[in-house]
Structures are given as structure tokens and as C-alpha cells.
Backbone as JSON Lines, residues from 0, in Angstrom:
{"i":0,"aa":"X","n":[-7.98,-31.29,20.14],"ca":[-7.43,-30.13,20.82],"c":[-7.67,-28.89,19.96]}
{"i":1,"aa":"X","n":[-8.02,-27.76,20.58],"ca":[-8.18,-26.53,19.82],"c":[-7.18,-25.5,20.34]}
{"i":2,"aa":"X","n":[-7.11,-24.35,19.66],"ca":[-6.11,-23.35,20.02],"c":[-6.3,-22.81,21.44]}
{"i":3,"aa":"X","n":[-7.51,-22.87,21.98],"ca":[-7.7,-22.43,23.36],"c":[-6.99,-23.35,24.33]}
{"i":4,"aa":"X","n":[-6.75,-24.6,23.92],"ca":[-6.09,-25.57,24.78],"c":[-4.57,-25.51,24.69]}
{"i":5,"aa":"X","n":[-4.03,-24.75,23.72],"ca":[-2.59,-24.62,23.59],"c":[-2.08,-23.71,24.71]}
{"i":6,"aa":"X","n":[-1.1,-24.21,25.43],"ca":[-0.57,-23.45,26.56],"c":[0.72,-22.75,26.17]}
{"i":7,"aa":"X","n":[0.88,-21.56,26.72],"ca":[2.11,-20.8,26.51],"c":[3.18,-21.25,27.48]}
{"i":8,"aa":"X","n":[4.35,-20.58,27.46],"ca":[5.46,-20.95,28.35],"c":[5.09,-20.86,29.84]}
{"i":9,"aa":"X","n":[4.12,-20.01,30.15],"ca":[3.7,-19.87,31.55],"c":[2.57,-20.84,31.91]}
{"i":10,"aa":"X","n":[2.3,-21.8,31.02],"ca":[1.28,-22.84,31.22],"c":[-0.15,-22.28,31.26]}
{"i":11,"aa":"X","n":[-0.35,-21.1,30.7],"ca":[-1.68,-20.5,30.6],"c":[-2.13,-20.54,29.14]}
{"i":12,"aa":"X","n":[-3.45,-20.53,28.9],"ca":[-3.93,-20.53,27.51],"c":[-3.41,-19.3,26.76]}
{"i":13,"aa":"X","n":[-3.24,-19.47,25.46],"ca":[-2.78,-18.36,24.63],"c":[-3.77,-17.2,24.68]}
{"i":14,"aa":"X","n":[-3.25,-15.99,24.67],"ca":[-4.06,-14.78,24.57],"c":[-4.26,-14.52,23.07]}
{"i":15,"aa":"X","n":[-5.52,-14.58,22.61],"ca":[-5.84,-14.58,21.19],"c":[-6.61,-13.31,20.81]}
{"i":16,"aa":"X","n":[-6.34,-12.81,19.6],"ca":[-7.07,-11.66,19.08],"c":[-7.27,-11.82,17.58]}
{"i":17,"aa":"X","n":[-8.32,-11.18,17.06],"ca":[-8.49,-11.06,15.62],"c":[-7.98,-9.68,15.21]}
{"i":18,"aa":"X","n":[-7.58,-9.54,13.95],"ca":[-6.92,-8.34,13.48],"c":[-7.37,-8.01,12.07]}
{"i":19,"aa":"X","n":[-7.59,-6.72,11.82],"ca":[-7.94,-6.25,10.48],"c":[-7.52,-4.8,10.35]}
{"i":20,"aa":"X","n":[-7.16,-4.4,9.13],"ca":[-6.9,-2.99,8.86],"c":[-7.75,-2.55,7.68]}
{"i":21,"aa":"X","n":[-7.94,-1.26,7.57],"ca":[-8.56,-0.66,6.39],"c":[-7.63,0.47,5.95]}
{"i":22,"aa":"X","n":[-7.31,0.48,4.67],"ca":[-6.4,1.49,4.13],"c":[-7.07,2.17,2.94]}
{"i":23,"aa":"X","n":[-6.43,3.23,2.48],"ca":[-6.98,3.97,1.35],"c":[-6.66,3.34,0.01]}
{"i":24,"aa":"X","n":[-5.73,2.39,0.0],"ca":[-5.34,1.69,-1.22],"c":[-4.7,0.38,-0.81]}
{"i":25,"aa":"X","n":[-4.5,-0.52,-1.75],"ca":[-3.88,-1.81,-1.44],"c":[-2.36,-1.73,-1.35]}
{"i":26,"aa":"X","n":[-1.77,-0.67,-1.86],"ca":[-0.32,-0.5,-1.83],"c":[0.08,0.38,-0.65]}
{"i":27,"aa":"X","n":[0.97,-0.15,0.19],"ca":[1.46,0.62,1.34],"c":[2.37,1.76,0.9]}
{"i":28,"aa":"X","n":[2.81,1.72,-0.33],"ca":[3.64,2.8,-0.87],"c":[2.82,4.06,-1.15]}
{"i":29,"aa":"X","n":[1.55,3.86,-1.52],"ca":[0.73,4.98,-1.94],"c":[-0.33,5.39,-0.93]}
{"i":30,"aa":"X","n":[-0.55,4.59,0.09],"ca":[-1.67,4.88,0.98],"c":[-1.3,4.63,2.43]}
{"i":31,"aa":"X","n":[-2.07,5.21,3.32],"ca":[-1.9,4.98,4.75],"c":[-3.15,4.3,5.3]}
{"i":32,"aa":"X","n":[-3.07,3.85,6.54],"ca":[-4.2,3.2,7.19],"c":[-5.25,4.23,7.61]}
{"i":33,"aa":"X","n":[-6.49,3.89,7.37],"ca":[-7.59,4.7,7.9],"c":[-7.89,4.22,9.32]}
{"i":34,"aa":"X","n":[-7.84,2.9,9.52],"ca":[-8.08,2.36,10.85],"c":[-7.55,0.92,10.93]}
{"i":35,"aa":"X","n":[-7.44,0.47,12.15],"ca":[-7.07,-0.92,12.43],"c":[-7.83,-1.36,13.67]}
{"i":36,"aa":"X","n":[-8.2,-2.63,13.71],"ca":[-8.91,-3.18,14.86],"c":[-8.23,-4.46,15.32]}
{"i":37,"aa":"X","n":[-8.13,-4.6,16.63],"ca":[-7.62,-5.81,17.25],"c":[-8.68,-6.2,18.28]}
{"i":38,"aa":"X","n":[-9.35,-7.33,18.07],"ca":[-10.44,-7.76,18.95],"c":[-10.0,-8.94,19.79]}
{"i":39,"aa":"X","n":[-10.08,-8.79,21.09],"ca":[-9.73,-9.88,22.0],"c":[-10.74,-11.02,21.84]}
{"i":40,"aa":"X","n":[-10.22,-12.22,21.67],"ca":[-11.09,-13.39,21.54],"c":[-11.39,-13.92,22.93]}
{"i":41,"aa":"X","n":[-12.66,-13.92,23.26],"ca":[-13.13,-14.42,24.54],"c":[-13.56,-15.87,24.33]}
{"i":42,"aa":"X","n":[-13.08,-16.74,25.15],"ca":[-13.34,-18.17,25.0],"c":[-14.83,-18.51,25.01]}
{"i":43,"aa":"X","n":[-15.62,-17.8,25.79],"ca":[-17.02,-18.2,26.02],"c":[-18.05,-17.44,25.2]}
{"i":44,"aa":"X","n":[-17.69,-16.27,24.66],"ca":[-18.67,-15.49,23.9],"c":[-17.94,-14.57,22.92]}
{"i":45,"aa":"X","n":[-18.69,-13.72,22.26],"ca":[-18.11,-12.79,21.28],"c":[-17.98,-11.38,21.84]}
{"i":46,"aa":"X","n":[-17.85,-11.28,23.15],"ca":[-17.87,-9.97,23.8],"c":[-16.5,-9.44,24.2]}
{"i":47,"aa":"X","n":[-15.43,-9.98,23.63],"ca":[-14.1,-9.48,23.94],"c":[-13.93,-8.04,23.49]}
{"i":48,"aa":"X","n":[-13.06,-7.31,24.15],"ca":[-12.83,-5.9,23.86],"c":[-12.22,-5.72,22.47]}
{"i":49,"aa":"X","n":[-12.68,-4.69,21.76],"ca":[-12.09,-4.33,20.48],"c":[-11.25,-3.07,20.66]}
{"i":50,"aa":"X","n":[-9.98,-3.16,20.3],"ca":[-9.06,-2.02,20.32],"c":[-9.1,-1.41,18.93]}
{"i":51,"aa":"X","n":[-9.59,-0.2,18.81],"ca":[-9.75,0.44,17.51],"c":[-8.8,1.63,17.41]}
{"i":52,"aa":"X","n":[-8.03,1.65,16.34],"ca":[-7.07,2.73,16.07],"c":[-7.54,3.44,14.81]}
{"i":53,"aa":"X","n":[-7.92,4.7,14.94],"ca":[-8.47,5.44,13.8],"c":[-7.61,6.65,13.49]}
{"i":54,"aa":"X","n":[-7.43,6.88,12.22],"ca":[-6.51,7.92,11.75],"c":[-6.87,9.3,12.28]}
{"i":55,"aa":"X","n":[-8.14,9.58,12.47],"ca":[-8.52,10.92,12.92],"c":[-8.29,11.13,14.42]}
{"i":56,"aa":"X","n":[-7.78,10.12,15.12],"ca":[-7.35,10.3,16.52],"c":[-5.87,10.67,16.59]}
{"i":57,"aa":"X","n":[-5.24,10.84,15.43],"ca":[-3.81,11.15,15.35],"c":[-3.62,12.36,14.45]}
{"i":58,"aa":"X","n":[-2.44,12.94,14.47],"ca":[-2.12,14.08,13.61],"c":[-1.68,13.56,12.24]}
{"i":59,"aa":"X","n":[-2.64,13.06,11.47],"ca":[-2.3,12.41,10.21],"c":[-1.88,13.39,9.12]}
{"i":60,"aa":"X","n":[-2.23,14.66,9.26],"ca":[-1.76,15.63,8.28],"c":[-0.25,15.82,8.39]}
{"i":61,"aa":"X","n":[0.27,15.65,9.6],"ca":[1.71,15.82,9.83],"c":[2.48,14.52,9.6]}
{"i":62,"aa":"X","n":[1.95,13.42,10.11],"ca":[2.74,12.18,10.09],"c":[2.0,10.98,9.5]}
{"i":63,"aa":"X","n":[0.88,11.22,8.85],"ca":[0.05,10.16,8.31],"c":[-0.27,9.14,9.41]}
{"i":64,"aa":"X","n":[0.14,7.87,9.24],"ca":[-0.27,6.83,10.18],"c":[0.84,6.39,11.14]}
{"i":65,"aa":"X","n":[1.89,7.18,11.31],"ca":[3.04,6.78,12.13],"c":[2.65,6.47,13.58]}
{"i":66,"aa":"X","n":[1.97,7.36,14.25],"ca":[1.59,7.13,15.65],"c":[0.56,6.02,15.78]}
{"i":67,"aa":"X","n":[-0.35,5.95,14.81],"ca":[-1.33,4.86,14.79],"c":[-0.6,3.52,14.74]}
{"i":68,"aa":"X","n":[0.42,3.42,13.89],"ca":[1.19,2.18,13.75],"c":[1.9,1.8,15.04]}
{"i":69,"aa":"X","n":[2.49,2.78,15.72],"ca":[3.16,2.5,17.0],"c":[2.18,1.86,17.98]}
{"i":70,"aa":"X","n":[1.01,2.46,18.12],"ca":[0.01,1.93,19.05],"c":[-0.49,0.56,18.61]}
{"i":71,"aa":"X","n":[-0.71,0.4,17.32],"ca":[-1.19,-0.88,16.78],"c":[-0.19,-2.0,17.04]}
{"i":72,"aa":"X","n":[1.09,-1.77,16.76],"ca":[2.1,-2.81,16.95],"c":[2.21,-3.18,18.42]}
{"i":73,"aa":"X","n":[2.18,-2.2,19.31],"ca":[2.21,-2.51,20.75],"c":[1.03,-3.37,21.15]}
{"i":74,"aa":"X","n":[-0.14,-3.08,20.59],"ca":[-1.33,-3.87,20.9],"c":[-1.18,-5.29,20.35]}
{"i":75,"aa":"X","n":[-0.78,-5.42,19.09],"ca":[-0.61,-6.75,18.49],"c":[0.37,-7.59,19.29]}
{"i":76,"aa":"X","n":[1.47,-6.98,19.71],"ca":[2.5,-7.73,20.43],"c":[2.09,-8.09,21.86]}
{"i":77,"aa":"X","n":[0.94,-7.64,22.3],"ca":[0.45,-8.04,23.62],"c":[-0.34,-9.36,23.56]}
{"i":78,"aa":"X","n":[-0.51,-9.91,22.35],"ca":[-1.24,-11.17,22.16],"c":[-0.3,-12.27,21.7]}
{"i":79,"aa":"X","n":[-0.67,-13.51,22.04],"ca":[0.13,-14.67,21.66],"c":[-0.22,-15.17,20.26]}
{"i":80,"aa":"X","n":[-1.5,-15.07,19.89],"ca":[-1.98,-15.57,18.6],"c":[-2.85,-14.5,17.96]}
{"i":81,"aa":"X","n":[-2.52,-14.14,16.72],"ca":[-3.29,-13.16,15.97],"c":[-3.97,-13.88,14.81]}
{"i":82,"aa":"X","n":[-5.29,-13.72,14.73],"ca":[-6.1,-14.32,13.67],"c":[-6.5,-13.22,12.69]}
{"i":83,"aa":"X","n":[-6.49,-13.54,11.41],"ca":[-6.93,-12.57,10.42],"c":[-7.54,-13.28,9.23]}
{"i":84,"aa":"X","n":[-8.1,-12.48,8.33],"ca":[-8.66,-13.01,7.09],"c":[-7.88,-12.37,5.94]}
{"i":85,"aa":"X","n":[-7.08,-13.18,5.28],"ca":[-6.14,-12.76,4.24],"c":[-5.07,-11.84,4.84]}
{"i":86,"aa":"X","n":[-4.84,-11.99,6.11],"ca":[-3.92,-11.12,6.85],"c":[-2.46,-11.37,6.51]}
{"i":87,"aa":"X","n":[-2.11,-12.59,6.12],"ca":[-0.71,-12.86,5.78],"c":[-0.34,-12.29,4.41]}
{"i":88,"aa":"X","n":[-1.35,-11.98,3.6],"ca":[-1.11,-11.45,2.26],"c":[-1.41,-9.96,2.16]}
{"i":89,"aa":"X","n":[-2.16,-9.41,3.15],"ca":[-2.44,-7.97,3.09],"c":[-2.17,-7.25,4.4]}
{"i":90,"aa":"X","n":[-2.91,-7.56,5.46],"ca":[-2.85,-6.77,6.69],"c":[-1.45,-6.7,7.3]}
{"i":91,"aa":"X","n":[-0.79,-7.86,7.46],"ca":[0.55,-7.85,8.04],"c":[1.57,-7.22,7.08]}
{"i":92,"aa":"X","n":[1.61,-7.6,5.79],"ca":[2.58,-6.95,4.9],"c":[2.39,-5.42,4.81]}
{"i":93,"aa":"X","n":[1.14,-4.98,4.78],"ca":[0.87,-3.54,4.72],"c":[1.39,-2.87,6.0]}
{"i":94,"aa":"X","n":[1.08,-3.48,7.14],"ca":[1.53,-2.94,8.43],"c":[3.05,-2.89,8.5]}
{"i":95,"aa":"X","n":[3.7,-3.98,8.13],"ca":[5.17,-4.04,8.19],"c":[5.79,-3.0,7.25]}
{"i":96,"aa":"X","n":[5.26,-2.89,6.04],"ca":[5.8,-1.94,5.07],"c":[5.69,-0.5,5.59]}
{"i":97,"aa":"X","n":[4.54,-0.18,6.17],"ca":[4.37,1.18,6.72],"c":[5.3,1.4,7.91]}
{"i":98,"aa":"X","n":[5.48,0.38,8.76],"ca":[6.39,0.5,9.91],"c":[7.83,0.72,9.43]}
{"i":99,"aa":"X","n":[8.24,0.0,8.4],"ca":[9.59,0.14,7.88],"c":[9.83,1.54,7.33]}
{"i":100,"aa":"X","n":[8.8,2.13,6.74],"ca":[8.91,3.5,6.23],"c":[9.33,4.46,7.34]}
{"i":101,"aa":"X","n":[8.75,4.28,8.53],"ca":[9.01,5.17,9.65],"c":[10.11,4.65,10.58]}
{"i":102,"aa":"X","n":[10.7,3.5,10.22],"ca":[11.73,2.86,11.06],"c":[11.18,2.52,12.45]}
{"i":103,"aa":"X","n":[9.96,2.01,12.45],"ca":[9.3,1.59,13.68],"c":[9.48,0.09,13.89]}
{"i":104,"aa":"X","n":[9.28,-0.33,15.11],"ca":[9.26,-1.75,15.44],"c":[8.11,-2.41,14.67]}
{"i":105,"aa":"X","n":[8.34,-3.62,14.17],"ca":[7.28,-4.35,13.46],"c":[6.71,-5.42,14.4]}
{"i":106,"aa":"X","n":[5.47,-5.87,14.17],"ca":[4.9,-6.91,15.04],"c":[5.67,-8.23,14.9]}
{"i":107,"aa":"X","n":[6.12,-8.77,16.03],"ca":[6.94,-9.99,15.97],"c":[6.66,-11.0,17.07]}
{"i":108,"aa":"X","n":[5.96,-10.63,18.1],"ca":[5.9,-11.47,19.3],"c":[4.69,-12.4,19.34]}
{"i":109,"aa":"X","n":[4.27,-12.93,18.18],"ca":[3.06,-13.74,18.22],"c":[3.03,-14.81,17.14]}
{"i":110,"aa":"X","n":[2.16,-15.78,17.37],"ca":[1.78,-16.72,16.33],"c":[0.73,-16.02,15.48]}
{"i":111,"aa":"X","n":[0.61,-16.45,14.22],"ca":[-0.41,-15.86,13.36],"c":[-1.12,-16.96,12.61]}
{"i":112,"aa":"X","n":[-2.4,-16.76,12.39],"ca":[-3.18,-17.72,11.61],"c":[-4.05,-16.94,10.63]}
{"i":113,"aa":"X","n":[-3.87,-17.22,9.35],"ca":[-4.66,-16.6,8.29],"c":[-5.81,-17.54,7.95]}
{"i":114,"aa":"X","n":[-7.0,-17.19,8.38],"ca":[-8.14,-18.08,8.2],"c":[-8.59,-18.19,6.74]}
{"i":115,"aa":"X","n":[-8.32,-17.19,5.93],"ca":[-8.63,-17.28,4.5],"c":[-7.81,-18.39,3.86]}
{"i":116,"aa":"X","n":[-6.51,-18.4,4.15],"ca":[-5.66,-19.45,3.58],"c":[-5.99,-20.81,4.16]}
{"i":117,"aa":"X","n":[-6.35,-20.85,5.44],"ca":[-6.78,-22.11,6.05],"c":[-8.05,-22.63,5.36]}
{"i":118,"aa":"X","n":[-8.98,-21.73,5.07],"ca":[-10.24,-22.12,4.44],"c":[-10.01,-22.74,3.07]}
{"i":119,"aa":"X","n":[-8.98,-22.29,2.37],"ca":[-8.65,-22.88,1.07],"c":[-8.25,-24.34,1.22]}
{"i":120,"aa":"X","n":[-7.7,-24.67,2.39],"ca":[-7.25,-26.04,2.63],"c":[-8.34,-26.97,3.11]}
{"i":121,"aa":"X","n":[-9.3,-26.46,3.89],"ca":[-10.32,-27.36,4.44],"c":[-11.69,-27.19,3.82]}
{"i":122,"aa":"X","n":[-11.93,-26.13,3.06],"ca":[-13.27,-25.87,2.55],"c":[-13.33,-25.77,1.05]}
{"i":123,"aa":"X","n":[-14.54,-25.65,0.53],"ca":[-14.74,-25.56,-0.9],"c":[-15.97,-24.73,-1.21]}
{"i":124,"aa":"X","n":[-15.9,-23.43,-0.91],"ca":[-16.96,-22.52,-1.33],"c":[-16.59,-21.95,-2.7]}
{"i":125,"aa":"X","n":[-17.53,-21.23,-3.3],"ca":[-17.29,-20.59,-4.59],"c":[-16.1,-19.63,-4.52]}
{"i":126,"aa":"X","n":[-15.94,-18.95,-3.38],"ca":[-14.79,-18.09,-3.14],"c":[-14.49,-18.1,-1.65]}
{"i":127,"aa":"X","n":[-13.39,-17.55,-1.27],"ca":[-12.99,-17.56,0.15],"c":[-13.03,-16.17,0.77]}
{"i":128,"aa":"X","n":[-13.95,-15.36,0.34],"ca":[-14.11,-14.04,0.96],"c":[-14.7,-14.21,2.36]}
{"i":129,"aa":"X","n":[-14.36,-13.27,3.21],"ca":[-14.88,-13.29,4.58],"c":[-16.41,-13.32,4.59]}
{"i":130,"aa":"X","n":[-17.02,-12.48,3.78],"ca":[-18.49,-12.41,3.74],"c":[-19.1,-13.74,3.28]}
{"i":131,"aa":"X","n":[-18.43,-14.43,2.36],"ca":[-18.95,-15.71,1.87],"c":[-18.97,-16.76,2.97]}
{"i":132,"aa":"X","n":[-17.87,-16.84,3.72],"ca":[-17.82,-17.81,4.82],"c":[-18.78,-17.4,5.94]}
{"i":133,"aa":"X","n":[-18.89,-16.13,6.22],"ca":[-19.81,-15.64,7.25],"c":[-21.25,-16.01,6.88]}
{"i":134,"aa":"X","n":[-21.6,-15.79,5.64],"ca":[-22.95,-16.11,5.15],"c":[-23.19,-17.63,5.18]}
{"i":135,"aa":"X","n":[-22.19,-18.42,4.76],"ca":[-22.32,-19.87,4.72],"c":[-22.54,-20.45,6.11]}
{"i":136,"aa":"X","n":[-21.78,-19.97,7.08],"ca":[-21.83,-20.55,8.42],"c":[-22.94,-19.98,9.29]}
{"i":137,"aa":"X","n":[-23.35,-18.73,9.04],"ca":[-24.29,-18.07,9.96],"c":[-25.54,-17.52,9.28]}
{"i":138,"aa":"X","n":[-25.7,-17.76,7.99],"ca":[-26.93,-17.35,7.31],"c":[-26.91,-15.95,6.75]}
{"i":139,"aa":"X","n":[-26.08,-15.08,7.3],"ca":[-25.95,-13.74,6.75],"c":[-24.57,-13.19,7.13]}
{"i":140,"aa":"X","n":[-24.11,-12.28,6.32],"ca":[-22.81,-11.65,6.58],"c":[-23.02,-10.32,7.28]}
{"i":141,"aa":"X","n":[-22.1,-9.97,8.16],"ca":[-22.18,-8.67,8.83],"c":[-21.4,-7.61,8.08]}
{"i":142,"aa":"X","n":[-20.66,-8.02,7.07],"ca":[-19.75,-7.14,6.34],"c":[-20.5,-6.06,5.56]}
{"i":143,"aa":"X","n":[-19.89,-4.87,5.5],"ca":[-20.42,-3.77,4.7],"c":[-19.48,-3.57,3.5]}
{"i":144,"aa":"X","n":[-19.89,-2.76,2.56],"ca":[-19.07,-2.5,1.37],"c":[-18.5,-1.09,1.41]}
{"i":145,"aa":"X","n":[-17.2,-1.0,1.16],"ca":[-16.54,0.31,1.07],"c":[-16.65,0.8,-0.37]}
{"i":146,"aa":"X","n":[-17.09,2.03,-0.55],"ca":[-17.26,2.58,-1.89],"c":[-16.18,3.61,-2.18]}
{"i":147,"aa":"X","n":[-16.06,3.96,-3.44],"ca":[-15.11,4.99,-3.86],"c":[-15.44,6.34,-3.2]}
{"i":148,"aa":"X","n":[-16.72,6.63,-3.06],"ca":[-17.15,7.88,-2.42],"c":[-16.72,7.92,-0.95]}
{"i":149,"aa":"X","n":[-16.83,6.78,-0.26],"ca":[-16.38,6.69,1.14],"c":[-14.86,6.92,1.21]}
{"i":150,"aa":"X","n":[-14.16,6.35,0.25],"ca":[-12.7,6.51,0.21],"c":[-12.33,7.98,0.06]}
{"i":151,"aa":"X","n":[-12.98,8.66,-0.88],"ca":[-12.71,10.09,-1.07],"c":[-13.01,10.88,0.19]}
{"i":152,"aa":"X","n":[-14.11,10.54,0.84],"ca":[-14.47,11.22,2.09],"c":[-13.43,10.99,3.17]}
{"i":153,"aa":"X","n":[-12.94,9.76,3.28],"ca":[-11.92,9.45,4.28],"c":[-10.62,10.18,3.99]}
{"i":154,"aa":"X","n":[-10.25,10.28,2.71],"ca":[-9.04,11.03,2.33],"c":[-9.17,12.48,2.77]}
{"i":155,"aa":"X","n":[-10.36,13.02,2.66],"ca":[-10.6,14.43,3.04],"c":[-10.78,14.6,4.54]}
{"i":156,"aa":"X","n":[-10.77,13.49,5.29],"ca":[-10.92,13.57,6.74],"c":[-12.35,13.68,7.22]}
{"i":157,"aa":"X","n":[-13.3,13.33,6.36],"ca":[-14.71,13.41,6.73],"c":[-15.01,12.37,7.82]}
{"i":158,"aa":"X","n":[-15.46,12.83,8.97],"ca":[-15.7,11.95,10.12],"c":[-16.7,10.84,9.8]}
{"i":159,"aa":"X","n":[-17.76,11.16,9.1],"ca":[-18.79,10.16,8.78],"c":[-18.2,9.02,7.93]}
{"i":160,"aa":"X","n":[-17.34,9.36,6.99],"ca":[-16.73,8.34,6.14],"c":[-15.7,7.52,6.92]}
{"i":161,"aa":"X","n":[-14.93,8.18,7.78],"ca":[-13.98,7.44,8.62],"c":[-14.75,6.53,9.57]}
{"i":162,"aa":"X","n":[-15.86,7.01,10.12],"ca":[-16.71,6.18,10.97],"c":[-17.17,4.93,10.22]}
{"i":163,"aa":"X","n":[-17.51,5.08,8.94],"ca":[-17.94,3.95,8.13],"c":[-16.81,2.94,7.99]}
{"i":164,"aa":"X","n":[-15.59,3.41,7.72],"ca":[-14.42,2.53,7.65],"c":[-14.24,1.77,8.96]}
{"i":165,"aa":"X","n":[-14.34,2.5,10.07],"ca":[-14.16,1.88,11.39],"c":[-15.23,0.81,11.63]}
{"i":166,"aa":"X","n":[-16.47,1.13,11.32],"ca":[-17.56,0.15,11.49],"c":[-17.29,-1.09,10.64]}
{"i":167,"aa":"X","n":[-16.85,-0.88,9.42],"ca":[-16.52,-1.98,8.5],"c":[-15.42,-2.86,9.1]}
{"i":168,"aa":"X","n":[-14.39,-2.24,9.63],"ca":[-13.25,-2.96,10.22],"c":[-13.68,-3.73,11.48]}
{"i":169,"aa":"X","n":[-14.47,-3.1,12.32],"ca":[-14.94,-3.76,13.54],"c":[-15.82,-4.96,13.21]}
{"i":170,"aa":"X","n":[-16.63,-4.85,12.17],"ca":[-17.45,-5.99,11.75],"c":[-16.58,-7.13,11.22]}
{"i":171,"aa":"X","n":[-15.5,-6.78,10.55],"ca":[-14.59,-7.81,10.02],"c":[-13.93,-8.61,11.15]}
{"i":172,"aa":"X","n":[-13.46,-7.93,12.21],"ca":[-12.82,-8.69,13.29],"c":[-13.84,-9.52,14.06]}
{"i":173,"aa":"X","n":[-15.06,-9.03,14.16],"ca":[-16.14,-9.82,14.79],"c":[-16.42,-11.07,13.96]}
{"i":174,"aa":"X","n":[-16.58,-10.91,12.64],"ca":[-16.85,-12.06,11.76],"c":[-15.7,-13.05,11.78]}
{"i":175,"aa":"X","n":[-14.48,-12.55,11.78],"ca":[-13.31,-13.43,11.82],"c":[-13.32,-14.28,13.08]}
{"i":176,"aa":"X","n":[-13.67,-13.67,14.2],"ca":[-13.71,-14.43,15.46],"c":[-14.79,-15.5,15.42]}
{"i":177,"aa":"X","n":[-15.98,-15.16,14.98],"ca":[-17.04,-16.18,15.03],"c":[-16.79,-17.3,14.03]}
{"i":178,"aa":"X","n":[-16.17,-16.99,12.89],"ca":[-15.8,-18.04,11.94],"c":[-14.72,-18.93,12.56]}
{"i":179,"aa":"X","n":[-13.73,-18.31,13.18],"ca":[-12.65,-19.07,13.83],"c":[-13.22,-20.07,14.83]}
{"i":180,"aa":"X","n":[-14.15,-19.62,15.66],"ca":[-14.72,-20.52,16.67],"c":[-15.48,-21.68,16.03]}
{"i":181,"aa":"X","n":[-16.04,-21.44,14.86],"ca":[-16.79,-22.5,14.17],"c":[-15.87,-23.51,13.49]}
{"i":182,"aa":"X","n":[-14.73,-23.03,12.96],"ca":[-13.86,-23.92,12.17],"c":[-12.67,-24.46,12.97]}
{"i":183,"aa":"X","n":[-12.56,-24.12,14.23],"ca":[-11.42,-24.58,15.04],"c":[-11.15,-26.08,14.93]}
{"i":184,"aa":"X","n":[-12.17,-26.94,14.91],"ca":[-11.89,-28.38,14.85],"c":[-11.14,-28.84,13.6]}
{"i":185,"aa":"X","n":[-11.2,-28.07,12.51],"ca":[-10.56,-28.52,11.27],"c":[-9.24,-27.78,10.98]}
{"i":186,"aa":"X","n":[-8.81,-26.95,11.89],"ca":[-7.55,-26.23,11.68],"c":[-6.35,-27.09,12.01]}
{"i":187,"aa":"X","n":[-5.28,-26.88,11.29],"ca":[-4.04,-27.63,11.51],"c":[-3.24,-27.05,12.66]}
{"i":188,"aa":"X","n":[-1.99,-27.49,12.76],"ca":[-1.1,-27.05,13.83],"c":[-0.75,-25.58,13.67]}
{"i":189,"aa":"X","n":[-0.48,-24.97,14.8],"ca":[-0.1,-23.57,14.85],"c":[1.37,-23.4,14.5]}
{"i":190,"aa":"X","n":[1.67,-22.38,13.69],"ca":[3.07,-22.09,13.32],"c":[3.35,-20.61,13.55]}
{"i":191,"aa":"X","n":[4.6,-20.29,13.84],"ca":[4.98,-18.87,13.98],"c":[5.06,-18.2,12.61]}
{"i":192,"aa":"X","n":[4.75,-16.86,12.63],"ca":[4.93,-16.05,11.41],"c":[3.74,-16.03,10.59]}
């Protein structure tokens, strides 16, 4: 049985998405989100819609990522299962910490699966980076590298640098989905949180 076969309370398959964020720093105390992506997992192909939330679509000079977070949490809570790569140690904690700062609702209405932590249990590569698993399973990684110069540009609101962050994030949710579909047979039971 795979996660597509798990039925919700309404006896329909779970609505699944992959999730990733990109921030200016690893600490939610010092940085805000540049972008976040939630990609709908389509059972038959990799063509599910990607919901992209980018800081330059909001008044970030006034409120940083507050409105972005509201939209992101509403999107996340529209799915039954959220997949991520190292998401239980970074993406969700960062999101929750930023939401708490603004006294916003935090994402709560879904199952979550961290494929990086799952990979530690079923696999044995040199490391468990997303790019490493992508390269191992598909011959090449789609991931790009974020540089310090891109970070400075994004801080200054440079559209080209924010576009690069967004492209990086969208590639991550795509890679997470295709890895998930490949490793589904070796994943354990689904748990909340």
C-alpha cells in the first residue's frame, strides 16, 4: 500500500503536496522568508500546480513576511499530507516561529512526512541532501545553489535575485515529489505532526 491508497475520513485519497521555503537566514529570529512553494502532487505525473508565495508580492518593507505567511498557512492547511525535505527540522519550525511572531494561525490540519529523515532510515548515501538523492535516483539533480551575492540582492529587493530564490524553491518541491514517488514502497506508516 502507498500513501495514494490511504483514504481520508470522506473515503477519498489524501490530497498531497510538497513544501519548501527559502529564507534569508536559518534563524527565524533574524530573517524572513523570501519565498515558499507548495506543489500539488498529481498521482499520474509531475504536472501538479505549484503555489508560489514570493516576498515581493507583499508589502515586506512594512510587515516583512506576515501576509505571505497567512497565505502560505491557508494553502498548507488545504492539504491532507505535506511532504518536505528536512522540513520537520527547518521549513515547519521556521514557518511556525514566524507565525508566532505575528500571532498568526500555524499549520495544523495535515499529516507531514520528512523525506530527508525517512531516507536516513531506509537508505545509505554519503549524505542525505536533496540534490544527492535526486542525482542518485535520476542521474542528475535539478537543484541550484544560492550564493551570498544572491542573498544580498534578495535583501535589497532585487527582482532577479528573488526570481532566482523562487526558481530554486520550485525546483526543490519538484525534486521532492519525484523522489517521493520513487521511494514510496519503502516508506513506513504515516503519522501526524
